[in-house]
N, C-alpha and C positions, 0 to 999 in steps of 0.2 A: 142413417149413420149415427154413431155415438159421438158425443161431444168430448173432446179431450181437454181436461181441466189442468191448470187454471186457465181462464180466459180473461183478457183485459181489453177494454175499448174505451173510447172517448165519446162523450155526448156534448156537442157544442150548443151553447145557449144557457139561459138562466133556468134552473130547475123550477118546476111549478109545485106548489104545496098541495097535498091532499085536501087541505082546507080551503083551497081557492074556490070562489063562488062560480067562476066561469068553467062550466063543464067542458066546453070546446077546448079551452086552454089545457085542462087536465088531460083530455084525450090526445091532444096534439103532442104533449110532452111524452106520454106513454108510447105513442107511435114513434117518436124520435129516438127514445131509448131502445126500443125493439129493433128499429132499423139500424142503429149503430152496432148493435150486437150481431146482426146478420153478417157483417163483414169478417167476423173472426170465428164463425162456427160453420160446419159443413151444411150444405143445403142439398137435399132435405136432411133432417136430423130427428132423433128421438129426444124428447125432454128427459132429463135425468131423474132417477128416483133415489139418488144418493143424498146424504147429508150435505148441507151447503153452508158456506161462509161468504159474505159479501163485504167488500171494502169500497167505500165511496170517499173520494177526495174532491171537494168542490173548490175551484179556483175562480173566484169572481173577478170582474174587472174593476170593481169598487167595493167598499165595505158592504157586507151583506145586510139586507134590510130585515129579513125574517130570521127565524130560528133554524139552525142547521139540522135539527131532528125532523123538521117538516118535509125535507126532501126525500126521506127514506121510503115512505109508504108507496108512492107512485112508481118509484124505480123497482121495488120488489114486486109490485103488482104487474108491471109490464113484462117482467121476466118469467112470471108464473105461467105455466102451460106452454112455455117456449124454451127456456133454458132448463127449468126444473118443473116437475108436475104441479106442485102446489107450494105456496110460500110457507106452509107449515114445516117444510124441510129445512128452512133457513134457521140455523142454530146460533149463528154469530153474525153481527153486523158491526162494522167499524165505520164511523163517519167522522170526517174532519174537514174544516174549511181552512183554506190558506189565502187570506185576504192580501191585497197588494202590500208589499213590504214585509210580509210575514210568511215567507216560504221557507220551509224547513230544509236543511241541507241533508238530503238523503245519502246514506253511505254507499248503497249499491242499488240505485234505481233501475227499474226496467226501462226499456226503450219507450214504452207507453207512458210511464210516469214522466220521463224526460220530455216527451212530446207535450204532455199536459202543462208542464212548467214553461216551456219555451214557445208554444204556439199561442195564437190569439185567445183571449178570454172573453166571456166566461166559458168555462169548460168543466165538465164533470168526468172524473176518472172513475171507471167501474172495473172491479176485479171480482170474479166469481170463482170460487174454489170448491172442490168436493172434500176438503180436509178442514173442518172447523177448528182444529187444534194446531194448525201449521205454525202460527205465530206465537204459540204458547210454549213451544219446545225450546 
């Protein structure tokens, strides 16, 4: 079956950096991301060959210890050969952290964004779209 874009899902827990020395922790995080995505896509499915945009909002339960850009690589890798064929298809990535007390007032949030804001932290909101220009219009 084909994936109907955009898809949104939440991954609970603290993201693991690609630079983390613990390979088991990196693999466990990638497995967690992939498992969370399975709830919103048909099973079985074909990985998309389209151009892709990815949005990541990280809502930690306390001020973030590392750099926000370090969470991107493992998320993209976990979705490769699963949501899309290869991460070379990813043309745009938006990543932002919303630390406690610093949550933006979204004008028209999706239900998944609302869930990320209101549910227990830490949580990573992930949105995958097949329109890399959608937010630029």
